[in-house]
C-alpha positions as CSV (number, residue, x, y, z in Angstrom):
1,M,0.0,-0.1,0.0
2,A,2.9,2.3,-0.7
3,G,1.1,4.1,-3.6
4,Q,-1.6,6.7,-3.4
5,S,-4.6,6.7,-5.6
6,E,-4.5,10.5,-5.9
7,K,-0.8,10.9,-6.7
8,T,-1.3,11.1,-10.4
9,S,-3.4,13.5,-12.6
10,T,-5.9,10.9,-13.4
11,P,-8.9,9.9,-11.3
12,A,-8.6,7.2,-8.5
13,V,-9.7,4.4,-10.8
14,T,-8.9,0.8,-11.5
15,E,-8.1,-0.8,-14.9
16,S,-9.8,0.2,-18.1
17,L,-12.2,-2.1,-19.8
18,D,-9.5,-3.2,-22.4
19,S,-7.0,-4.2,-19.8
20,A,-9.4,-5.7,-17.2
21,A,-8.1,-9.3,-17.7
22,S,-4.5,-8.7,-17.5
23,L,-2.3,-6.5,-15.4
24,G,1.2,-7.6,-16.2
25,A,2.9,-6.0,-13.2
26,Q,1.0,-8.2,-10.8
27,T,1.4,-11.6,-12.5
28,Q,2.9,-13.1,-9.1
29,S,-0.2,-12.3,-7.1
30,T,-2.8,-14.9,-6.3
31,T,-6.6,-14.8,-6.3
32,K,-6.9,-15.8,-2.7
33,P,-7.1,-12.3,-1.0
34,V,-9.8,-10.9,-3.3
35,R,-11.7,-14.1,-3.3
36,I,-11.7,-14.2,0.5
37,W,-13.0,-10.6,0.7
38,A,-15.5,-11.3,-2.1
39,V,-17.0,-14.3,-0.3
40,I,-17.3,-12.2,2.9
41,G,-19.0,-9.4,1.0
42,G,-21.3,-11.9,-0.7
43,A,-22.3,-13.4,2.6
44,I,-23.0,-9.9,4.0
45,L,-25.1,-8.9,1.0
46,I,-27.2,-12.1,1.1
47,F,-27.8,-11.5,4.8
48,Q,-28.9,-7.9,4.2
49,L,-31.2,-8.9,1.4
50,Y,-32.7,-11.7,3.6
51,V,-33.4,-9.1,6.3
52,W,-34.9,-6.6,4.0
53,I,-37.1,-9.0,2.3
54,R,-38.4,-10.2,5.7
55,W,-39.0,-6.6,6.6
56,L,-40.8,-5.7,3.3
57,T,-43.0,-8.7,3.5
58,G,-43.7,-8.7,7.2
59,P,-45.7,-6.7,9.7
60,H,-42.9,-4.3,10.7
61,L,-43.3,-2.4,7.4
62,K,-45.4,0.2,9.0
63,R,-45.1,4.0,9.6
64,V,-44.1,5.1,13.2
65,P,-46.2,8.2,13.8
66,Q,-45.0,11.4,15.3
67,G,-47.4,11.5,18.3
68,P,-49.1,14.5,19.8
69,S,-46.0,16.8,19.7
70,D,-45.4,19.0,16.6
71,P,-41.8,20.0,15.7
72,P,-41.1,23.8,15.5
73,T,-41.8,25.3,12.1
74,L,-38.1,26.1,11.5
75,M,-37.2,22.5,12.4
76,K,-39.8,21.2,9.8
77,A,-38.6,23.7,7.1
78,V,-34.9,22.8,7.5
79,L,-35.6,19.0,7.4
80,I,-37.8,19.5,4.2
81,V,-35.0,21.5,2.5
82,W,-32.2,19.1,3.7
83,T,-34.1,16.1,2.5
84,A,-34.8,17.6,-0.9
85,V,-31.1,18.5,-1.4
86,I,-30.1,14.9,-0.4
87,I,-32.7,13.4,-2.9
88,L,-31.7,15.7,-5.7
89,G,-28.0,14.9,-5.0
90,L,-28.4,11.2,-5.6
91,P,-28.8,11.2,-9.5
92,V,-26.0,13.8,-9.6
93,G,-23.7,11.5,-7.6
94,I,-24.6,8.5,-9.8
95,Y,-23.9,10.4,-12.9
96,Y,-20.6,11.9,-11.7
97,F,-19.2,8.7,-10.1
98,I,-20.6,6.0,-12.4
99,V,-22.2,7.1,-15.6
100,R,-19.7,9.9,-16.7
101,P,-16.5,7.7,-16.1
102,W,-18.1,4.9,-18.0
103,R,-19.2,7.0,-20.9
104,R,-15.8,8.7,-21.2
105,E,-13.4,5.9,-20.6
106,R,-15.4,2.7,-20.3
107,R,-14.1,1.9,-16.9
108,I,-15.6,1.3,-13.4
109,T,-13.8,3.6,-11.0
110,L,-13.0,2.9,-7.3
111,D,-15.2,5.8,-6.5
112,G,-18.1,4.2,-8.4
113,M,-17.7,1.0,-6.4
114,L,-17.5,3.0,-3.2
115,L,-20.7,4.9,-4.1
116,V,-22.8,1.6,-4.1
117,S,-20.8,0.1,-1.2
118,C,-21.5,3.1,1.1
119,G,-25.1,3.2,0.0
120,L,-25.4,-0.4,1.3
121,L,-23.9,0.6,4.7
122,F,-27.4,2.1,5.3
123,F,-28.4,-1.4,6.5
124,Q,-26.1,-1.0,9.5
125,D,-27.4,2.5,10.5
126,P,-30.0,1.3,13.0
127,L,-27.9,-1.6,14.5
128,L,-26.5,0.7,17.1
129,N,-29.7,0.1,19.1
130,Y,-29.3,-3.7,18.9
131,F,-29.3,-4.4,22.7
132,N,-30.8,-1.3,24.0
133,T,-32.2,1.9,22.4
134,W,-30.0,4.9,22.9
135,S,-30.5,6.8,19.7
136,T,-33.7,7.9,18.0
137,Y,-34.9,9.5,14.7
138,N,-37.5,12.3,14.3
139,T,-40.7,10.4,13.3
140,W,-42.2,13.6,11.9
141,M,-40.2,12.6,8.8
142,W,-41.6,10.0,6.4
143,N,-40.7,6.5,7.5
144,L,-41.9,3.0,7.4
145,G,-40.4,1.7,10.6
146,S,-37.2,-0.2,10.0
147,W,-35.8,-3.8,9.5
148,T,-34.4,-4.0,13.1
149,Q,-37.0,-6.4,14.4
150,D,-36.2,-8.8,11.6
151,V,-32.5,-8.8,12.4
152,P,-31.7,-12.3,14.0
153,G,-31.3,-11.9,17.7
154,W,-32.4,-8.3,18.0
155,Q,-33.0,-7.3,21.7
156,S,-34.4,-3.8,21.8
157,F,-38.1,-3.2,22.2
158,G,-40.1,-2.8,19.0
159,E,-43.5,-3.6,17.4
160,P,-45.3,-2.4,14.3
161,G,-45.8,1.4,14.7
162,H,-43.6,1.6,17.8
163,M,-40.0,1.0,16.8
164,M,-36.7,2.3,15.3
165,A,-37.8,4.5,12.5
166,E,-35.5,5.2,9.6
167,P,-36.1,8.5,7.6
168,L,-35.7,6.6,4.3
169,L,-35.8,9.5,1.9
170,M,-32.8,11.2,3.7
171,N,-30.7,8.3,4.9
172,A,-30.9,5.9,1.9
173,P,-29.4,8.3,-0.6
174,G,-27.3,10.2,2.0
175,Y,-25.3,7.1,2.9
176,S,-24.2,6.6,-0.7
177,Y,-22.8,9.8,-2.1
178,G,-22.8,11.6,1.3
179,V,-20.3,9.2,3.0
180,L,-18.3,8.9,-0.4
181,I,-18.0,12.8,-0.5
182,C,-16.7,12.8,3.1
183,T,-14.3,10.0,2.1
184,I,-12.9,12.0,-0.8
185,L,-12.6,15.0,1.4
186,G,-10.8,13.0,4.0
187,C,-8.3,11.8,1.3
188,W,-7.7,15.4,0.4
189,I,-6.8,16.1,4.1
190,M,-4.4,13.2,3.9
191,R,-2.7,14.6,0.8
192,R,-2.4,18.1,2.5
193,A,-0.9,16.4,5.5
194,K,1.5,14.5,3.4
195,A,2.6,17.7,1.6
196,R,3.0,19.5,4.9
197,W,4.9,16.6,6.7
198,P,6.6,14.6,3.9
199,G,8.2,12.2,6.4
200,I,4.9,11.4,8.1
201,S,4.1,7.6,8.3
202,N,1.0,6.0,7.1
203,A,0.0,5.5,10.7
204,G,0.4,9.3,11.3
205,L,-1.7,10.0,8.2
206,I,-4.4,7.9,9.6
207,G,-4.1,9.6,13.0
208,V,-4.4,12.9,11.3
209,L,-7.5,11.7,9.6
210,V,-9.2,10.5,12.8
211,V,-8.7,13.8,14.4
212,W,-10.0,15.6,11.4
213,S,-13.0,13.2,11.2
214,F,-13.8,13.8,14.8
215,F,-14.1,17.5,14.4
216,F,-15.9,17.2,11.1
217,D,-18.5,14.9,12.7
218,L,-18.9,17.4,15.5
219,V,-19.7,20.2,13.2
220,I,-21.9,18.2,10.8
221,E,-23.8,16.1,13.5
222,G,-23.4,17.9,16.7
223,L,-23.8,21.5,15.4
224,F,-26.1,21.0,12.4
225,L,-28.0,17.6,11.9
226,M,-29.0,17.3,15.6
227,P,-30.0,20.9,16.3
228,M,-32.1,20.8,13.2
229,G,-33.9,17.8,14.6
230,L,-32.9,14.9,12.4
231,F,-32.0,12.5,15.2
232,T,-31.0,12.4,18.9
233,Y,-28.7,10.5,21.3
234,P,-30.9,10.5,24.4
235,G,-29.0,7.7,26.1
236,A,-25.6,9.5,25.8
237,I,-23.3,9.6,28.8
238,R,-23.8,13.4,29.7
239,S,-20.3,13.8,31.3
240,V,-18.6,13.2,28.0
241,S,-21.3,15.0,25.9
242,I,-21.4,18.4,24.3
243,N,-24.8,20.3,25.0
244,A,-25.6,17.6,27.7
245,G,-29.3,17.5,28.7
246,T,-30.7,18.9,25.4
247,Y,-32.2,16.9,22.6
248,Y,-29.1,17.6,20.6
249,Q,-26.5,16.4,23.0
250,W,-23.6,15.0,21.2
251,P,-21.4,12.3,22.8
252,I,-17.7,12.6,22.2
253,Y,-17.3,9.0,21.7
254,E,-19.6,9.2,18.7
255,G,-17.0,11.3,16.9
256,L,-14.3,8.9,17.8
257,M,-16.2,5.8,16.6
258,W,-17.3,7.5,13.4
259,G,-13.8,8.8,13.0
260,G,-12.5,5.2,13.0
261,V,-15.0,4.3,10.2
262,Q,-14.1,7.3,8.2
263,A,-10.4,6.5,8.7
264,G,-10.9,3.0,7.4
265,L,-12.9,4.2,4.3
266,C,-10.3,7.0,3.5
267,A,-7.4,4.6,3.9
268,L,-9.1,2.1,1.6
269,R,-9.3,4.7,-1.1
270,Y,-6.0,6.5,-0.5
271,F,-3.5,3.6,-0.1
272,T,-3.4,1.8,-3.4
273,D,-0.8,0.0,-5.5
274,D,0.6,1.2,-8.8
275,R,-2.5,0.0,-10.6
276,G,-4.9,2.0,-8.3
277,R,-5.8,-1.3,-6.5
278,T,-6.9,-1.4,-2.9
279,F,-5.6,-4.0,-0.6
280,V,-8.8,-6.1,-0.9
281,E,-8.4,-6.3,-4.7
282,R,-5.0,-8.2,-4.8
283,G,-5.2,-11.1,-7.1
284,L,-8.1,-9.6,-9.1
285,E,-6.3,-10.0,-12.4
286,R,-6.2,-13.8,-12.0
287,V,-10.0,-14.1,-11.5
288,R,-11.4,-15.8,-14.6
289,G,-14.8,-15.7,-16.2
290,G,-14.8,-12.3,-18.0
291,F,-15.1,-8.7,-17.2
292,V,-18.5,-8.9,-15.5
293,R,-17.5,-11.7,-13.0
294,Q,-14.2,-9.9,-12.4
295,Q,-15.8,-6.6,-11.6
296,F,-18.6,-8.2,-9.4
297,T,-15.8,-9.9,-7.4
298,R,-14.1,-6.6,-7.0
299,F,-17.3,-4.9,-5.9
300,L,-18.0,-7.5,-3.3
301,A,-14.5,-7.3,-1.9
302,I,-14.7,-3.6,-1.7
303,F,-18.1,-3.8,-0.1
304,A,-16.9,-6.3,2.5
305,A,-14.1,-3.9,3.6
306,C,-16.5,-0.9,3.9
307,S,-19.0,-3.1,5.9
308,A,-16.1,-4.4,8.2
309,F,-15.0,-0.8,9.0
310,F,-18.6,0.2,10.0
311,F,-19.2,-2.9,12.0
312,V,-15.9,-3.1,13.8
313,F,-15.1,0.6,14.5
314,Y,-18.7,1.5,15.3
315,N,-21.4,-1.0,15.8
316,V,-19.3,-3.3,18.0
317,P,-18.1,-0.7,20.4
318,V,-21.4,1.2,20.5
319,Q,-23.1,-1.7,22.1
320,W,-21.3,-1.0,25.4
321,F,-22.4,2.5,25.5
322,A,-26.0,1.5,24.7
323,L,-25.9,-0.8,27.7
324,H,-24.5,2.0,30.0
325,P,-26.9,4.9,29.2
326,D,-27.6,8.0,31.3
327,P,-31.3,9.0,31.9
328,W,-33.0,10.4,28.8
329,P,-33.2,14.1,29.0
330,K,-36.6,15.7,29.6
331,D,-35.9,17.8,26.5
332,V,-36.2,14.5,24.5
333,Q,-39.0,12.9,26.5
334,K,-41.4,15.9,26.2
335,R,-41.1,15.7,22.4
336,S,-43.2,12.7,21.2
337,Y,-41.6,12.8,17.7
338,F,-38.3,11.8,19.2
339,L,-39.5,8.8,21.1
340,M,-40.6,6.7,18.1
341,G,-43.5,5.4,20.2
342,I,-41.2,3.0,22.3
343,C,-41.6,4.8,25.6
344,G,-42.9,7.8,27.4
345,E,-46.5,9.2,27.9
346,G,-49.3,6.9,26.6
347,T,-47.0,4.0,25.9
348,G,-47.0,2.3,29.4
349,R,-43.2,2.0,29.1
350,L,-40.5,4.1,30.9
351,C,-37.7,5.3,28.7
352,P,-34.3,3.6,29.2
353,D,-32.6,4.6,32.4
354,P,-29.6,3.2,34.4
355,A,-32.1,2.6,37.4
356,L,-34.1,0.2,35.3
357,P,-32.9,-3.3,33.9
358,V,-32.2,-3.5,30.3
359,P,-35.2,-5.3,28.9
360,G,-34.6,-8.1,26.4
361,K,-36.9,-8.9,23.6
362,G,-40.2,-10.3,25.1
363,S,-39.0,-9.8,28.7
364,A,-40.9,-8.0,31.5
365,T,-40.7,-4.3,32.0
366,I,-41.1,-1.7,34.8
367,G,-44.3,0.3,34.3
368,P,-44.8,4.0,35.1
369,D,-46.3,3.0,38.5
370,G,-43.2,1.1,39.4
371,K,-44.8,-2.4,39.1
372,V,-43.4,-5.1,37.0
373,V,-45.3,-5.6,33.7
374,P,-45.1,-9.1,32.2
375,P,-44.8,-9.6,28.5
376,K,-48.0,-10.1,26.5
377,G,-49.4,-13.6,26.9
378,K,-46.9,-14.6,29.6
379,E,-46.9,-14.8,33.4
380,L,-44.2,-13.8,35.7
381,P,-42.3,-16.6,37.3
382,T,-42.7,-17.5,40.9
383,I,-40.4,-18.6,43.6
384,V,-40.2,-22.3,44.2
385,P,-40.0,-23.2,47.8
386,F,-37.1,-25.4,49.1
387,D,-37.8,-29.0,49.7
388,R,-37.3,-29.3,53.4
389,S,-38.5,-32.9,53.9
390,R,-36.0,-35.5,55.3
């Protein structure tokens, strides 16, 4: 990974259509690395499709209503405008990163592959609430619930109309070209750092990127997306959060975790060999079966790497924070459009709190009156007396 995809005047792309089957400088490589990554990517893709199909054909494909609270007019106006910008930007991104390179040079660029791969990362977005709900979306925005309850082993509470609600019109296109643009910007930061400190190591470059990503996420999420009301982190640990106690409190560890994801994506795009190949594409030239099979193998390998960065650097560590929440701020609990119908007034369920046990899927809960509420159709267990006979 000594080369850099941006170090020449040409775009960060892989081979042209004419040379797809043969890259003479890499004749000694094997197909093993790219095939292993492609198998992983294929398994992830099949799993995502399985969960999405279950969701689309099951009872959880249902809108989560906003409840009696109505967002401020300014908040609604900003959300409408921002959603429109995201939607209109998707075809522009598809044209710029996929259609235009293909029409000009008949090649599939690395950025084109990343555009699709980052879009598929949308699947992992709600997984931060796997064991316990600590993040919510604004249900005033159009939604159809989410696929969380169809993920095997899912633990957080949810039922049709009362569950994690994904703002599909914003998040689905936003993850594709939005994350890609952030990745391209991160690579620019790495180039500037390399120019400023020529002797900096690769690890140093990644460190610079993590720091930059942290502050970039603070500005985009903590100072823009959250105050405008897109989502909240009500379960954030307040002692390490900015604007603690408000609906837009931003936990510092959110920036660190996403910084890790962004660093992985940028490193994947930045550190390439002399053919513009990422580390997961090693051995691609020895994959037989024609251009289509070779490029699909390449896509699955790149998708696997992107998915691994998101899962390892974000969705694994975030589960610990989800299981150690602070009390949800009143500023969140008084706004029904932030509660997704899972807790609060009128639901019979208290919002997550460190004073309460973390409920599992189908387990008993503590009601507003402090009494234990058994799950539907089940009875609470009783204590069995000891056998004292001789």
